[in-house]
matplotlib code that plots the C-alpha trace (Angstrom):
import matplotlib.pyplot as plt

x = [296.7, 296.5, 294.2, 291.9, 292.6, 291.5, 288.5, 287.2, 288.2, 286.1, 282.9, 283.2, 283.3, 280.5, 278.3, 279.2, 278.2, 274.6, 274.5, 275.4, 272.9, 270.0, 271.0, 271.0, 267.6, 266.3, 268.0, 266.1, 263.1, 263.2, 264.3, 261.5, 258.8, 260.2, 259.9, 256.6, 255.3, 256.9, 255.5, 251.9, 252.2, 253.3, 250.5, 248.0, 249.2, 248.8, 245.2, 244.2, 246.2, 243.7, 240.7, 241.3, 242.1, 239.0, 236.9, 238.9, 238.0, 234.4, 233.5, 235.1, 231.9, 229.2, 228.5, 228.1, 224.6, 223.6, 225.2, 222.7, 219.7, 220.3, 220.8, 217.7, 218.0, 217.6, 214.6, 213.0, 213.7, 211.7, 209.1, 207.9, 209.3, 205.8, 205.9, 206.9, 208.6, 211.1, 213.9, 215.9, 215.9, 217.2, 219.7, 221.0, 220.8, 222.7, 225.5, 225.6, 225.9, 228.5, 230.9, 230.2, 231.4, 234.4, 235.7, 234.1, 235.8, 232.5, 231.8, 228.8, 225.7, 222.1, 218.6, 216.0, 212.0, 209.7, 208.9, 212.6, 212.8, 216.0, 215.5, 219.2, 223.0, 226.4, 227.1, 224.1, 226.7, 227.3, 225.6, 224.2, 221.1, 219.7, 216.7, 214.3, 213.7, 217.3, 217.1, 213.8, 214.2, 217.5, 217.8, 219.7, 216.8, 214.3, 216.0, 215.9, 212.4, 211.9, 213.8, 217.1, 221.0, 221.1, 224.0, 224.1, 227.1, 226.3, 228.5, 227.4, 229.6, 232.0, 230.6, 232.2, 231.7, 230.0, 229.2, 226.1, 225.1, 221.9, 219.9, 216.2, 215.0, 212.3, 209.5, 208.8, 207.8, 207.0, 209.4, 209.7, 213.0, 216.4, 220.1, 222.4, 226.0, 228.0, 231.7, 233.5, 235.2, 237.9, 239.5, 238.4, 241.9, 245.0, 247.5, 248.6, 252.2, 253.3, 254.7, 251.9, 249.3, 245.9, 242.1, 238.6, 235.9, 232.1, 230.2, 230.5, 234.4, 234.1, 237.2, 236.5, 239.8, 243.1, 246.7, 247.7, 245.0, 245.2, 243.5, 240.5, 239.4, 239.8, 237.7, 239.3, 239.0, 240.9, 243.8, 246.1, 246.5, 245.9, 247.3, 246.6, 249.7, 249.8, 252.8, 255.1, 253.5, 250.1, 248.8, 246.8, 247.9, 247.4, 250.0, 249.0, 251.1, 250.9, 253.4, 255.2, 255.7, 254.8, 252.7, 251.3, 248.0, 245.2, 241.5, 238.8, 234.5, 233.5, 229.9, 228.5, 230.0, 229.4, 233.3, 236.0, 239.8, 242.5, 246.4, 249.5, 253.0, 256.1, 257.6, 260.6, 263.0, 262.4, 262.4, 266.1, 267.3, 266.0, 267.3, 271.2, 270.7, 270.6, 273.7, 275.7, 274.6, 275.7, 279.0, 280.0, 279.4, 281.4, 284.2, 284.0, 284.4, 287.3, 289.4, 288.8, 290.2, 293.2, 293.9, 293.8, 296.3, 298.5, 298.3, 299.1, 302.2, 303.0, 303.9, 305.6, 307.7, 308.4, 309.6, 311.3, 313.5, 313.9, 315.9, 317.7, 319.0, 320.2, 322.0, 323.5, 324.9, 327.6, 328.3, 328.6, 332.5, 333.3, 331.3, 333.1, 335.8, 334.7, 333.4, 336.6, 338.0, 335.9, 336.6, 340.3, 339.2, 336.9, 339.8, 342.2, 339.7, 338.6, 342.6, 342.9, 339.6, 341.3, 344.5, 342.4, 340.6, 343.6, 345.4, 342.2, 342.0, 345.5, 345.2, 342.0, 343.8, 347.4, 344.7, 343.0, 345.9, 348.2, 346.6, 347.4, 350.8, 351.4, 350.7, 352.6, 355.1, 354.5, 354.5, 357.6, 359.4, 358.0, 359.1, 362.5, 362.9, 360.6, 362.7, 364.0, 360.4, 358.8, 355.3, 355.2, 356.6, 353.9, 351.5, 352.6, 353.3, 349.3, 348.2, 350.4, 348.9, 345.7, 346.5, 347.6, 344.5, 342.7, 344.6, 343.6, 340.1, 340.4, 342.3, 339.7, 336.8, 338.3, 338.3, 334.8, 333.9, 332.8, 330.4, 328.4, 327.0, 328.4, 326.6, 326.0, 324.8, 324.8, 324.5, 327.5, 328.1, 328.9, 330.9, 333.4, 333.3, 334.9, 337.0, 338.6, 339.2, 340.7, 343.2, 344.5, 344.6, 345.6, 349.0, 347.8, 345.3, 348.2, 350.9, 348.7, 346.8, 343.5, 340.4, 338.2, 335.0, 332.8, 330.8, 327.4, 327.6, 325.3, 326.4, 322.9, 323.1, 323.5, 323.5, 322.9, 326.5, 330.1, 332.8, 335.4, 333.6, 332.1, 335.6, 337.0, 334.0, 335.1, 338.7, 338.7, 336.2, 338.5, 341.6, 339.9, 338.8, 342.1, 343.6, 341.2, 342.5, 345.9, 345.8, 343.4, 345.0, 342.2, 341.4, 338.1, 336.3, 332.8, 331.3, 328.0, 324.6, 321.1, 317.9, 315.5, 313.3, 312.4, 314.2, 317.1, 320.0, 321.8, 325.9, 327.3, 330.8, 331.8, 335.0, 335.6, 337.8, 337.4, 334.4, 333.1, 332.3, 328.6, 331.3, 332.6, 329.7, 327.7, 331.1, 332.2, 331.5, 332.8, 335.5, 339.4, 337.5, 339.8, 340.2, 343.8, 347.0, 348.8, 350.4, 348.1, 345.8, 343.7, 339.9, 339.1, 338.6, 334.9, 333.9, 334.6, 332.7, 329.7, 330.0, 330.0, 327.0, 325.5, 326.2, 325.1, 321.5, 322.4, 322.7, 325.8, 325.4, 327.9, 326.8, 328.3, 328.0, 327.1, 331.4, 332.1, 333.3, 332.3, 329.6, 329.2, 325.4, 325.3, 322.1, 322.1, 319.3, 319.2, 319.8, 317.2, 313.9, 315.8, 316.6]
y = [2.0, 2.0, -0.9, 1.1, 3.9, 2.0, 0.3, 3.7, 4.6, 1.3, 2.4, 6.3, 5.2, 2.7, 5.6, 7.6, 5.7, 5.1, 8.9, 9.3, 6.5, 8.5, 11.9, 10.3, 9.0, 12.6, 14.4, 11.7, 12.4, 15.9, 16.2, 14.1, 15.8, 19.3, 17.2, 16.0, 19.7, 21.0, 17.7, 18.8, 22.5, 21.2, 18.5, 21.8, 24.2, 21.0, 20.3, 23.3, 23.6, 20.0, 21.9, 24.4, 22.7, 20.7, 23.6, 25.4, 22.2, 21.9, 25.8, 25.4, 23.7, 25.7, 28.0, 24.9, 24.1, 27.7, 27.8, 24.9, 26.7, 29.9, 27.6, 28.2, 24.2, 22.9, 25.2, 24.5, 20.7, 21.3, 23.1, 20.5, 17.6, 15.9, 15.8, 12.3, 14.1, 15.7, 13.2, 15.4, 18.1, 15.7, 14.8, 18.0, 18.9, 15.5, 16.6, 20.3, 18.5, 16.3, 18.8, 21.4, 18.4, 17.6, 21.5, 21.4, 18.2, 17.1, 13.2, 13.7, 16.7, 16.0, 17.6, 16.6, 17.6, 18.7, 15.2, 13.8, 12.1, 12.8, 13.9, 14.5, 14.0, 14.0, 10.4, 9.8, 7.9, 5.1, 1.6, 1.5, 3.3, 5.6, 4.7, 7.6, 8.4, 8.3, 11.7, 11.8, 10.7, 12.5, 15.2, 16.8, 17.6, 18.2, 20.9, 22.2, 21.5, 23.6, 26.4, 26.2, 25.6, 21.6, 20.0, 16.2, 13.3, 9.9, 6.7, 3.5, 1.0, -0.8, 2.1, 5.3, 8.6, 11.1, 15.0, 16.7, 20.3, 21.0, 24.2, 25.1, 25.6, 28.3, 29.1, 32.4, 31.8, 28.2, 24.9, 22.9, 21.1, 21.0, 21.1, 18.7, 18.2, 15.0, 15.0, 11.9, 13.0, 10.0, 12.3, 15.8, 16.4, 15.8, 18.6, 16.9, 16.8, 13.2, 13.2, 14.4, 12.2, 12.9, 11.5, 12.8, 10.4, 10.4, 10.0, 6.0, 6.7, 5.6, 7.2, 8.4, 11.1, 10.2, 10.2, 7.4, 5.9, 2.4, 4.0, 4.3, 0.5, 1.2, 2.5, 5.3, 2.9, 0.3, 2.1, 2.5, 2.1, 5.3, 6.6, 9.7, 11.5, 14.9, 17.0, 19.0, 22.3, 20.9, 20.1, 17.3, 15.2, 11.8, 9.7, 6.9, 3.8, 1.9, 0.1, 0.0, 3.5, 6.7, 9.8, 13.0, 13.2, 16.3, 15.8, 18.3, 17.8, 20.1, 20.1, 22.1, 18.9, 16.1, 15.2, 14.4, 15.6, 14.1, 15.0, 13.1, 13.7, 11.0, 11.2, 8.9, 11.5, 13.1, 10.1, 9.2, 12.5, 12.1, 8.5, 10.1, 13.3, 10.8, 8.0, 11.6, 13.2, 9.5, 9.0, 12.8, 12.2, 8.8, 10.8, 13.4, 10.7, 9.0, 12.6, 13.4, 10.3, 11.1, 14.3, 13.0, 10.7, 13.4, 15.2, 12.2, 11.3, 14.9, 14.9, 11.9, 13.1, 16.5, 14.3, 12.2, 15.2, 16.3, 13.1, 13.3, 17.3, 16.2, 13.3, 15.5, 18.3, 15.3, 14.7, 18.7, 19.0, 15.4, 16.9, 20.4, 18.6, 16.4, 19.4, 21.1, 18.2, 18.4, 22.1, 21.2, 18.3, 20.7, 23.4, 20.9, 19.4, 22.7, 23.5, 19.8, 20.5, 24.5, 22.3, 20.0, 22.4, 24.5, 21.5, 20.6, 24.6, 24.5, 21.1, 22.7, 25.5, 23.5, 21.2, 24.3, 26.0, 23.1, 22.9, 26.8, 26.9, 23.4, 25.8, 28.5, 26.2, 25.2, 28.6, 29.7, 27.3, 27.6, 31.4, 30.7, 28.6, 31.6, 34.3, 34.7, 35.0, 38.4, 38.0, 34.7, 35.2, 38.5, 36.0, 33.6, 36.1, 37.3, 34.0, 33.8, 37.3, 35.6, 32.1, 34.7, 36.5, 33.4, 32.1, 35.0, 34.8, 31.2, 31.8, 34.7, 32.2, 29.2, 31.7, 31.2, 28.1, 26.0, 28.7, 30.3, 30.5, 32.8, 36.4, 37.0, 34.7, 35.5, 33.9, 31.9, 30.4, 26.4, 26.5, 29.5, 27.6, 24.5, 26.3, 28.0, 24.5, 23.1, 25.7, 25.2, 21.5, 21.2, 20.4, 17.2, 16.4, 16.6, 14.6, 12.0, 11.5, 12.1, 12.7, 15.7, 16.0, 18.7, 19.3, 18.3, 21.5, 24.1, 27.5, 28.8, 26.7, 29.3, 28.7, 30.8, 30.8, 32.0, 31.3, 30.6, 27.8, 26.1, 25.9, 24.7, 22.0, 21.1, 20.9, 18.8, 16.3, 16.3, 15.9, 12.9, 11.1, 11.8, 9.7, 7.0, 6.5, 6.1, 2.4, 2.9, 2.7, 4.7, 7.6, 9.2, 12.2, 13.4, 16.5, 17.3, 19.1, 19.4, 21.3, 18.6, 21.3, 24.9, 25.7, 23.1, 22.4, 19.0, 18.5, 15.4, 14.5, 10.6, 8.9, 5.5, 4.4, 1.5, 3.0, 2.4, -0.4, 0.1, 0.7, 3.5, 5.4, 5.2, 6.9, 8.7, 12.6, 12.5, 14.1, 12.5, 9.2, 8.5, 5.7, 6.5, 5.0, 6.6, 9.8, 10.2, 12.5, 13.1, 12.9, 16.4, 17.1, 15.5, 16.9, 20.2, 19.6, 18.2, 21.4, 24.2, 22.4, 22.6, 26.2, 26.7, 25.3, 22.3, 18.7, 16.0, 12.3, 9.1, 6.4, 3.5, 4.0, 1.5, 2.0, 0.4, 3.7, 6.8, 9.6, 12.4, 14.3, 18.0, 19.6, 23.0, 26.1, 27.6, 31.1, 31.2, 31.9, 34.6, 36.3]
z = [250.9, 247.2, 247.1, 249.0, 246.6, 243.5, 244.7, 245.6, 242.1, 240.9, 242.9, 241.8, 238.0, 239.0, 240.3, 237.5, 234.5, 236.3, 236.9, 233.5, 232.0, 234.0, 233.0, 229.4, 229.4, 230.8, 227.7, 225.1, 227.1, 227.3, 223.4, 222.6, 224.3, 222.7, 218.9, 219.8, 220.6, 217.5, 215.6, 216.7, 215.7, 212.0, 211.8, 212.8, 210.1, 207.9, 209.3, 208.3, 204.9, 204.1, 205.1, 202.8, 200.1, 200.4, 200.8, 197.9, 195.1, 196.9, 196.3, 192.6, 191.3, 193.5, 189.9, 188.3, 189.0, 188.7, 185.4, 184.1, 185.8, 183.2, 179.7, 177.4, 176.2, 179.3, 180.4, 177.1, 177.9, 181.0, 180.0, 177.3, 179.2, 179.0, 175.2, 173.6, 170.8, 172.9, 172.3, 170.0, 172.9, 175.4, 173.5, 172.6, 176.3, 177.3, 174.5, 176.4, 179.7, 178.5, 177.1, 180.3, 182.7, 180.9, 181.0, 184.6, 185.7, 187.6, 187.3, 186.6, 185.4, 185.7, 184.5, 186.5, 186.1, 188.9, 189.9, 189.9, 187.2, 185.4, 181.7, 180.7, 182.0, 180.9, 180.5, 178.2, 176.3, 178.9, 178.4, 181.8, 182.1, 184.9, 186.9, 186.1, 189.8, 191.0, 192.3, 193.9, 197.6, 198.0, 200.1, 197.2, 194.9, 198.2, 198.8, 195.6, 194.9, 198.1, 196.2, 198.2, 197.4, 198.1, 199.1, 199.8, 200.7, 199.8, 200.7, 200.4, 201.8, 199.1, 197.2, 195.7, 197.7, 195.7, 196.9, 195.2, 194.5, 193.6, 192.0, 191.4, 187.6, 187.1, 184.5, 185.7, 189.6, 188.7, 189.5, 186.8, 187.7, 188.9, 187.9, 189.9, 190.0, 191.5, 192.3, 192.8, 196.5, 195.5, 192.9, 194.5, 195.7, 192.5, 194.2, 197.4, 198.4, 198.3, 201.7, 203.5, 205.3, 205.8, 205.8, 205.7, 207.0, 207.5, 210.9, 210.4, 210.5, 206.7, 204.9, 201.3, 200.7, 201.8, 201.2, 200.9, 198.4, 200.4, 203.1, 201.5, 202.3, 206.2, 208.3, 211.0, 214.2, 211.8, 210.6, 213.8, 217.2, 219.2, 222.4, 223.7, 225.2, 227.2, 226.2, 228.6, 227.7, 228.8, 225.0, 225.1, 221.6, 219.9, 218.9, 216.0, 215.4, 212.5, 210.6, 213.4, 213.2, 215.3, 213.8, 215.8, 214.7, 214.9, 214.0, 213.7, 212.4, 210.2, 211.0, 208.0, 205.9, 208.8, 207.7, 210.3, 209.0, 210.3, 209.5, 210.7, 210.5, 210.8, 214.5, 213.3, 212.9, 215.6, 218.0, 216.2, 216.9, 220.7, 220.8, 219.7, 222.0, 224.9, 223.7, 222.8, 226.4, 227.8, 225.7, 226.6, 230.5, 230.5, 228.1, 230.6, 233.5, 231.6, 231.0, 234.7, 236.0, 233.6, 234.9, 238.1, 237.3, 235.5, 238.6, 240.9, 238.0, 238.3, 242.0, 241.9, 238.9, 241.2, 244.3, 241.8, 240.3, 243.9, 244.4, 241.3, 241.9, 245.3, 243.4, 240.6, 243.4, 243.8, 240.2, 239.2, 240.0, 237.6, 234.9, 234.9, 234.7, 231.6, 230.1, 230.4, 228.7, 225.4, 225.5, 224.5, 222.2, 220.5, 220.2, 218.5, 216.3, 214.7, 214.6, 212.7, 210.4, 209.4, 207.9, 206.4, 204.8, 203.5, 202.0, 199.8, 198.9, 197.9, 196.3, 194.3, 193.5, 192.1, 190.2, 188.6, 188.0, 186.3, 182.9, 182.0, 183.8, 181.4, 178.4, 179.5, 179.7, 176.1, 174.8, 176.2, 174.9, 171.5, 171.7, 172.6, 169.3, 167.4, 168.7, 165.1, 164.1, 165.8, 164.4, 165.6, 169.3, 169.3, 168.9, 171.4, 173.9, 173.2, 174.1, 177.5, 178.4, 177.8, 180.3, 182.8, 182.9, 183.0, 185.8, 187.7, 187.2, 188.5, 191.6, 192.3, 191.9, 193.9, 196.8, 196.9, 194.9, 197.7, 199.6, 197.2, 193.6, 191.0, 191.6, 187.9, 185.2, 181.3, 178.1, 176.9, 173.7, 174.0, 171.1, 172.0, 175.4, 173.8, 171.4, 174.3, 176.2, 173.0, 172.9, 176.6, 175.7, 172.1, 172.5, 174.8, 172.5, 169.3, 171.4, 172.3, 169.0, 170.6, 168.0, 169.4, 167.7, 168.4, 164.9, 166.6, 168.7, 167.5, 167.4, 168.5, 171.7, 174.7, 178.3, 181.3, 183.2, 183.2, 180.7, 182.6, 185.0, 182.0, 180.1, 183.6, 183.1, 179.6, 180.5, 183.3, 181.6, 178.3, 180.7, 182.2, 179.2, 177.6, 181.1, 180.1, 176.7, 177.5, 176.4, 173.3, 170.3, 168.4, 170.6, 170.4, 172.3, 171.3, 172.1, 171.1, 172.5, 171.9, 173.2, 175.3, 176.3, 175.9, 178.8, 178.8, 176.8, 177.2, 176.6, 176.4, 176.5, 175.0, 174.7, 173.7, 176.7, 179.0, 180.8, 184.4, 186.4, 189.0, 192.0, 190.2, 188.9, 192.5, 193.9, 191.1, 191.8, 195.5, 196.7, 196.4, 194.7, 192.1, 189.6, 188.7, 190.3, 193.4, 192.4, 188.8, 190.7, 194.1, 192.8, 193.1, 189.1, 188.8, 192.4, 191.2, 188.1, 189.8, 192.2, 189.1, 187.3, 190.8, 191.2, 187.6, 188.3, 186.0, 186.7, 185.7, 185.7, 184.1, 182.0, 180.1, 176.3, 173.7, 172.9, 176.2, 176.9, 179.5, 178.6, 180.6, 180.4, 181.6, 181.4, 181.6, 181.9, 178.3, 177.7, 174.8, 176.9, 179.1, 176.4]

ax = plt.figure().add_subplot(projection="3d")
ax.plot(x, y, z, "-o")
ax.set_aspect("equal")
plt.show()
């Protein structure tokens, strides 16, 4: 069954492939025919534009022969043409013709007498002399002798093509000569668009005006292979082939001039577009076939999945009871895990509270011992009691903040002076620093440095870092802690705490801020101090990092938002 189905799919694929080719070729031919129709309309418009330009260029010279007939020097020259001493007058008229030709753009202006002999011409400075009777047998002079306006086209083999205009010259009612204008047809049209292809030929097929210029050496029949085609709308057109390209052509002959105008438009882009349409059509049909095959296979797969799903449902019914039993066991285990997590959280919180309250309690015990010894001095006792009151207030603030420490940031931040926070931390740790002979230097902290935060949390950070530094200096003889600050940017202030202890190795640096990680011996710390410091700094939108300094000890760099930009 499967083999038979596969054979049927193969034959359907072959049939679809052949149909796609046929439809693609048909779409290409239809597109090409529509393109040829548009090209035929375009080439017709270009042909009319070429005719208009040529007629306009010729008409721009029609006034010229009549202008020459009105010149008094010309008339005087023809009246006295028989006199032998008339050379000066001929030269004068030739100069006039030369200037007029330069202005009008004609290739030559001529004055001939009534016998057709040239008596003055614009190119009189040329070394080549004219035949005296050059115009006597030409129709352009014969028309003028009859009193008519003369027009004549001349194009001899291997020579330039000229167009002549003439007008008769009279002395009262007597014909005494003619004014002739010669126009070089190769330079007749100079403002033709570069991309336009056209040719103008005579009745012998010789081309005398063309774009491009190299067509002038061909005859019209030798220029290209011409094939007549019938378009889809019934229009008969000619398709020219040269330089391995097709061109849509249109021709018309003007009877008054005896010239044939031919205009051409390249069909390359339209043919390429038709080929592209054919290729896209075939490719689209192939893709459609593949898509239909994919949808069919997907549908069959969906049916197979449905059958498999029914089988699985039947199999799962026998396992429901076991799954329910396992689910109940997992629920019980989850409840036990939640209870264990609660107990662990309570343990961590109590440890954190004990750790945070240990320092002020130690200070309180110290001040109480001092107060007992100073009972005879009420002023000193009063001062110590005031300090104890401050410490209890601070402990109350710490406990209130620890309740929400691990869950949210401080709601309100305000400018905190670094010098004040350091001094308050030093007050809490003054006894330990004195007993352990630790030198604390903080003269490099500017009193103009303010950061955004809250004072108590910043004191917690400093107390923890100074305590850790004191622990690290336990075995040192010269114990020093350096605290300094600097502005690293417009909105950041860096606070550094540096000691000259043994420092850290690479492994310790990697895990330094993790909870319950400590380098101290058992019973001397739970590893929460630096984790709490990192959490506080993070809540204050800052950052902290540890590194080894040049003395071999540890340096903690704290980056906090500056309050100067906020103010």
